[in-house]
N, C-alpha and C positions, 0 to 999 in steps of 0.2 A: 483643542482637536480641532482638525480641519474639518469633519463631518458636521454639517447641521441635521436637527433632528429630521428634517425632511429627507437628506440625503441618506439616512441610516434606515428610514424608512422605507426608501425606494429600495435600498440594497437588500433589506430583508424580504421584500416584495421578490425581488430577482432570484433570491437564493431558494424561496419558497417554489418559484416556478421551476427552477431546475430540479427540485424535489420530487415534484410532482410529475414529470417527464424523463426519468431516469434512463440511462444505456450502459450496457454491459461494456466490458473490457474488449477494446478493438472495434467497438460499434459505435462510437461516440459522436457521430457525423453532425446530428441536430445541435447537442450540446457545445462541440467546437464552433458551431456556427454562432450560437449565441454568444460566445465569450469573442468570437473575432467581431461582431458588432458591437460589442461592448468596448473592445479596444480601440475600435476605429471612431467612436463618438469620444471617446477619451483621450482622442489627439496624438495616438501613438505615432512615432516617426517612422516605424516600419513594422510590419505584421508579416511573419511566416505562418502558412496555414499547411496541413499535412504532415507536420514533422513527426517522423518517426511512427507514422499511422495518421491519427487524427491531431497530432498535438499542435497546439496554438503558440506562438512566442510572439510578444509585444517587446518592443525595443523604445526606449526613451533615451536620447542623447543628452548628454551634458554640455555645458557649452564651452568647457576648455576637455584636453585629452586627459585621462586618468583610468584607474581600476573599473572592469565590469563586475557589477553585482548582479547575480540571478537569483530570484526567487522562484519557488516551484509550489504548484498546487496539482491536484489531480482532477482528471474529467470523469473517471467512469464509477458506476454503482454496482451493486451485487447482485447476484441472481436466489434473492430471497424475498418470500412474500412478505409485505410491510402489514402489520397489524396494529393499526391505530384507526382514531376515529378524527385524527388531523383534517382540517379542511385542505391542508397541501399534501394531503398523502398521496401515494405513488398512484397514478392512473395506469400503470402498466403491471399487467397480472406477472408475478413472480419475478418481479426487478425492483430493487429499491435503493435510495441512498441512504444505507444504514452503516455507514461508516464515517459520514461527515464532508466527504468531499467537495458536495455542495456549499457548505458553508466555507471550505476553503478556498472555493473559487471566488465566493464574494469578498473574503478577506481581500484576495491578490486584484479584484476590481475596484475596493477601495483604494487599495494602494494606487492603481491605476488613475485614479481620481484625482488623489494628489498628486503625482508626477505631471498630469495635465495642467494643473494651476502653478506648479512651480518644478522647473526642471531642475537636476543637480547641478551644482556647480561644476564639476568636473566628472570624467568617465560617463558611464552608462548603464540603465538599469535594464535588464531583460526580465519580463514576466513570462513564466513557463508554465502553460496549462497541460500536463502531461498526459498522455493516455494509457490505458492499461496498466496501472498499478497493481490492481488486485491481483492479477496472474503473474506479476512478476516479469513481466514481458517488454512494458512500455519505456524505462530508463533504459535498458540496452538499446531497443530500437531508436530512440531520441539520440543516443551517443555515437550510433552508427550512421545515422542521416548526414550525409556530407554538408549539409547548410548548418550543423550545429558547430563546425569549425569557424565558422564566420563570427560566432560569438566568443569562444574561450572564456568563460566567466573566471576572475580570480577568486570569487567568494562565490558558493550556492548556499541558500538558506531556505529551509522550509519549517513548517510546523505540522502538529497532527494534534487535534482534540484528544482529550483522554477522560474518559468517565473514571470515577474512583478518587480524582483528584480535585481538591477544592475549587469551585467556580472561579475563571480568570486567573489562577495560581498557576507557576510555571514549573516544569522538571526540566532540568537541563544538566549535563553532564561531559566531560570530555570520555573519549574512547567509546567503548562499546556502549551502544544504546538499544540496539535490535538484534536479536539471533538471526543466523542461517536457517533455511528451511528449504526444503524438497518435497515435492508430492512423487511419490513411487508407486506405481501402477503395476501390480504383479499379475499375468493372465496365466492360467493353468489349463493345458486342453489334455483330454483324454479322449474318450470314444463314447457316444450314447447309445443306450439300447434300450429296451422295453422294461418297463418299471418290473414286469414278473420275473426277469432274468437278468438281475443287476450283474450277475459274475460274468455275463458276456460282454460288458462294457468296461471300460476304464473311469473310473469316477475321481474327480479331484476332493471328494467331500473331506477323507482324513487329512491330507495334507492342508486343506483351506481350515479346517477345524484347528489343527495344530499351529498354524500361521498365525490365528487370530489371537492365540493365548503367547506366543514365543516372539513375534515381532514386538509388541510392547514392553517384553520382558527384557528387551534389547538396552532400554534406557536406563542412565545413571545418574543417581541422584537427582535433587530437587532444587539445588542452589545453582545460580548462575555462574559458576566456575570452569576453568579450564577443559574439565573432565565430564561437564553436564551434556546430557543428551537426553531426548524424548522421542519418542515412536507412538502417535496417534494413529489408531485404526479410524478413517474418516467413510470407509464404504465396502460393502463386500456383498457378493451375489454369488449363487450356486445355481447351473442349469437355468430351464426354463419354468415359469411359475405353472408346471401342469402336473397331474397326477400319475400320468401315463408313462411317462420317461425318466429314467434314470441317467442322471446328468453326465454330461462327458466334457463339462468346461465349468471354470470357476476363476472369480476375478478379487482381488483385494488391492483397496488403495489405502495407504499409510502416508502419513506425513512425518520425514525426519527434521528434527530439529536440534540445533547444537549452539553453542555460543561463536564460533568462528567457522570460517570456510574449511580451513584446514582439519577440525575435527570433524567437518562434515563428509569430506574425503574418506575419513576413516570409517566412519558410521555406515555410509554408503556400501563399503567393503563388507562389513560385518553382515548387514541386512541380506545382501547378494550372495554371501556365503550361507547365509541361513536357510534361503531358499531352496540352493542346491542340496543341500544336506536332506531337508524335509522331504523334496521330492525324488531324492535318489532310490532308485529300484521301485518307484509307483508307474513307470511305464506313461509317464506325462512330459509334453514338452513345455518347455517355459520361457515366456517373454517377460522382460523388465524394462519400463521405460519410466522417463522422468517428466515430471510437467512442474508448472508453478516454480520455478528455481528462483530464489531470492539469496544473494550473498548478505553476510552479515552487514550491520551499520554501524560506522564508528564517527564519531565528531570529532574534527579536527581542534586542536589547542585554540589556535589563533581566531578561528571560526566562533568559539565559543566565547572566547573574551569579548570578541566584538559584541555578541549577543547579550552577553552579562552586563556590558557597559549600558546597551540600551535598556535594558530592564531595569537595573538603577535609575537611570535617567528618567524612566516613566512611572517610578515607583511602584512596578509590579513584583508582588513576592515569588520567591523563586528558590529551589534547592535541589538536590539530586533525588527527592522522593520517588520511589518505585522502579527507579533505573538501575541495571537495564531491564527491558523488558522482553518477554518471550515470544511476544509477536513479531511478524517480520515486515520490512519494508525496503522498498528496491530502490529509496532513495539513496542508500550506500554506494551504489553504483558509480553516482557523480563524484565521491570523494575519489576516485582514480586519476581525475582529470583536475580537480579545483580543489581548494580548502572547502570543506562542507560541514554543516552543522544544522542539525533538527532539533526542536525544541518541543515539548508537549504541553498544550494548553488546558488546563483542566475544565472539564465539562460538569463538574458537580461530584460530590461523595457518592449522592444517591440516584444518579443519573445512568439510565440504561446502559448496558455496554454496548460496545462497539459490535456489529453483526447481529444483534438480538432484534428481533422483530417489530419492536415497539421503539425503538432508537429514532432520534431525532437530533439534529444540530442544534444546540442553545445558541439563538440569535445573538446574545449578549456579547458573545465573544467576537464577533465582525469586528467591534470596535477595537477591542482589546488588542486582537491579533493585528491588525491594520497599523496600530498605532507602535507597537513593538518593532515590526518591518521598517515603518518609515523613520523611526529613530535611529534603525540601525544603516539605513540608507544614507541618511544626513550626516550620521557620523563619520560615516566613510568618505562620502562624495560631496558632503556641503551641502 
């Protein structure tokens, strides 16, 4: 391994610094600057900042012409209060790196360190630190940025740590690996009135009560097959928190989840039809909007073959355990432009789950993840 003990200790310290100062999707300015400085110190031939928002791209040129390989990590944290006693716990109230993006950045920083010592024989390597993965907008914004056309990667690879899988083991498969999901916001508007005269107003309480039960009931099955769908109520409110007012508005948020984008379109229509049927004759106006839109994520066969070759060469145990996942990932958008694949790196069978308030990225994975990526690069580019 190219990393010394001192190198690893320094990367762990950098990862923990990022963990302590998290920034949410679209707000990653300081994190991006820390990454830019890191890439500059690691001798990147070119650095593109502000890509698709706060994205940072470091490019390392090979000695001869050849294909372009892009690796992707994420910059953003989550709007969750961390509950741990770690020395490097989040210093920002209500914000925390509880998905491991700090660790993913450290892995790419390790790759940058290797590339600074030895450029590829041919082609080039692009290291993308992507903004706004958690809300599903970042990959699309990067792809829409005209400067991304200068890169045009032939292959794009990424990883995500995965609690519940043995530490340092890998899950990898061709085809579907992450479901599609969308956040549906339903707003019901009527007319408020005094609580002593509720009949004079138009309350959405009955419609909201029905939707709380009937929206989840649209889901079909638990197996991730072509007909799978899941609708999860994530938030609801009715009127103002006051005793003297009969409510005149209500809101419900639900996450729609399917295996494919095509199935998502069908589920959206079913959910919207349900809202219309429930509110018909109630005198309510209805608004429906969508946020946090994630396409399904599917791994390319050739890209998976490259990763498998690297895993075998590095002696990393791998299988298709646990795939596909119900969780969503905006990495799938890169598959529309390039051969792409994501693998999942085990964080430990008993490790706290992603997005849990006591989660922390296992630092042991920095070396393993970097080694897999570097072997993939060397196999393709020399």
